[in-house]
C-alpha positions as CSV (number, residue, x, y, z in Angstrom):
1,X,12.5,13.7,-7.9
2,X,11.1,10.2,-8.1
3,X,8.4,9.2,-10.5
4,X,5.8,6.8,-9.1
5,X,7.4,3.9,-11.0
6,X,11.0,4.6,-9.8
7,X,9.7,5.3,-6.3
8,X,8.0,1.9,-6.2
9,X,11.3,0.2,-7.1
10,X,13.4,1.8,-4.3
11,X,11.1,2.7,-1.4
12,X,12.8,2.1,1.9
13,X,11.3,3.0,5.2
14,X,13.5,4.0,8.1
15,X,12.0,3.0,11.4
16,X,14.0,3.8,14.6
17,X,17.3,3.4,12.9
18,X,16.4,0.2,11.0
19,X,15.9,0.1,7.3
20,X,13.4,-2.3,5.6
21,X,11.8,-2.6,2.3
22,X,8.2,-1.8,1.7
23,X,7.3,-3.1,-1.8
24,X,4.3,-2.9,-4.0
25,X,2.8,-5.6,-6.1
26,X,-0.4,-6.3,-8.0
27,X,-2.4,-9.1,-6.6
28,X,-2.3,-10.8,-10.0
29,X,1.5,-11.0,-10.2
30,X,3.2,-14.2,-9.1
31,X,4.3,-14.2,-5.5
32,X,8.0,-14.5,-4.6
33,X,9.9,-15.4,-1.5
34,X,11.5,-11.9,-1.7
35,X,8.0,-10.4,-1.1
36,X,8.3,-11.0,2.6
37,X,5.0,-10.6,4.3
38,X,2.2,-10.1,1.7
39,X,-0.4,-7.6,3.0
40,X,-3.5,-7.0,0.9
41,X,-4.4,-3.3,1.3
42,X,-7.7,-3.3,-0.6
43,X,-11.2,-3.0,0.8
44,X,-12.5,-5.6,-1.7
45,X,-11.0,-8.9,-2.6
46,X,-9.3,-8.9,-6.1
47,X,-11.7,-10.3,-8.7
48,X,-11.1,-13.8,-10.0
49,X,-8.4,-14.6,-7.5
50,X,-8.6,-17.4,-5.0
51,X,-7.0,-17.1,-1.6
52,X,-4.7,-19.9,-2.5
53,X,-3.5,-18.1,-5.7
54,X,-3.1,-14.8,-3.9
55,X,-1.0,-16.1,-1.0
56,X,-1.9,-13.2,1.2
57,X,-0.5,-13.3,4.7
58,X,-2.7,-10.5,6.1
59,X,-5.7,-8.6,4.7
60,X,-5.9,-5.0,6.1
61,X,-9.3,-3.8,4.7
62,X,-9.5,-0.9,7.1
63,X,-6.3,0.8,5.9
64,X,-7.6,1.0,2.3
65,X,-9.4,4.2,1.1
66,X,-12.9,4.5,2.3
67,X,-15.7,3.2,0.0
68,X,-16.8,6.8,-0.7
69,X,-13.3,7.9,-1.6
70,X,-12.6,4.9,-3.8
71,X,-15.9,5.4,-5.7
72,X,-15.2,9.1,-6.1
73,X,-11.7,8.5,-7.5
74,X,-12.7,5.7,-9.9
75,X,-9.0,5.4,-10.9
76,X,-9.3,8.7,-12.8
77,X,-5.7,10.1,-13.2
78,X,-7.2,13.6,-13.4
79,X,-8.3,13.2,-9.8
80,X,-5.0,11.7,-8.6
81,X,-3.7,14.7,-6.6
82,X,-7.0,15.3,-4.8
83,X,-7.3,11.5,-4.1
84,X,-3.8,11.5,-2.6
85,X,-4.6,14.4,-0.3
86,X,-7.9,12.9,0.8
87,X,-6.5,9.5,1.3
88,X,-3.6,10.8,3.4
89,X,-6.1,12.6,5.6
90,X,-7.9,9.3,6.1
91,X,-4.6,7.6,6.9
92,X,-3.9,10.1,9.6
93,X,-7.0,8.7,11.4
94,X,-5.9,5.1,11.1
95,X,-3.2,4.9,13.8
96,X,-3.7,1.3,14.7
97,X,-3.3,0.0,11.2
98,X,-0.4,2.4,10.4
99,X,1.4,1.3,13.6
100,X,0.9,-2.3,12.7
101,X,2.4,-1.8,9.3
102,X,5.3,0.1,10.8
103,X,6.0,-2.8,13.2
104,X,5.9,-5.3,10.4
105,X,8.2,-3.2,8.2
106,X,10.6,-2.9,11.1
107,X,10.6,-6.7,11.5
108,X,11.3,-7.4,7.8
109,X,10.3,-6.9,4.2
110,X,6.6,-6.4,3.5
111,X,4.8,-6.1,0.2
112,X,1.6,-4.1,0.0
113,X,-0.7,-6.0,-2.4
114,X,-3.2,-4.1,-4.5
115,X,-5.6,-5.0,-7.3
116,X,-5.7,-1.8,-9.4
117,X,-4.4,-2.0,-13.0
118,X,-2.9,1.4,-12.9
119,X,0.5,1.0,-11.2
120,X,1.0,4.8,-11.0
121,X,-2.3,5.8,-9.5
122,X,-3.5,3.6,-6.7
123,X,-4.1,3.6,-3.0
124,X,-1.2,1.3,-2.2
125,X,1.3,3.8,-3.6
126,X,-0.1,6.5,-1.4
127,X,0.0,4.2,1.6
128,X,3.6,3.3,0.8
129,X,4.6,6.9,0.5
130,X,2.7,7.7,3.7
131,X,4.6,5.0,5.6
132,X,7.9,6.3,4.4
133,X,7.1,9.7,5.9
134,X,5.2,8.4,8.9
135,X,8.1,9.0,11.3
136,X,8.2,12.7,10.3
137,X,4.6,13.4,11.1
């Protein structure tokens, strides 16, 4: 069984027989060519970061957790399991954004960019895991 950290290092999504990487990275980490397409998956722009510094290719605000869910969670690890369940339920209602991410992942490596400090408890990790299992739903 993968821990969130090890899962982040090796997540691969299989889409119609093709395998591509879906990576995760904090918005404050230096960008790299290996990131592929950098997609910000936060409802709010990361504090103190200019668009030039972030080098974001696409900002998908609507795939992020709802404002209500984000505020309720407050990055409290004690609420993690419930947050994951609630966010997955929201993601099931976001077919357009999920299909877009699946198409982009099929075309090449994508990196989901997030702002949270906690690398093991954030919406991007839930989204990454959701995308990995998206073909099974």
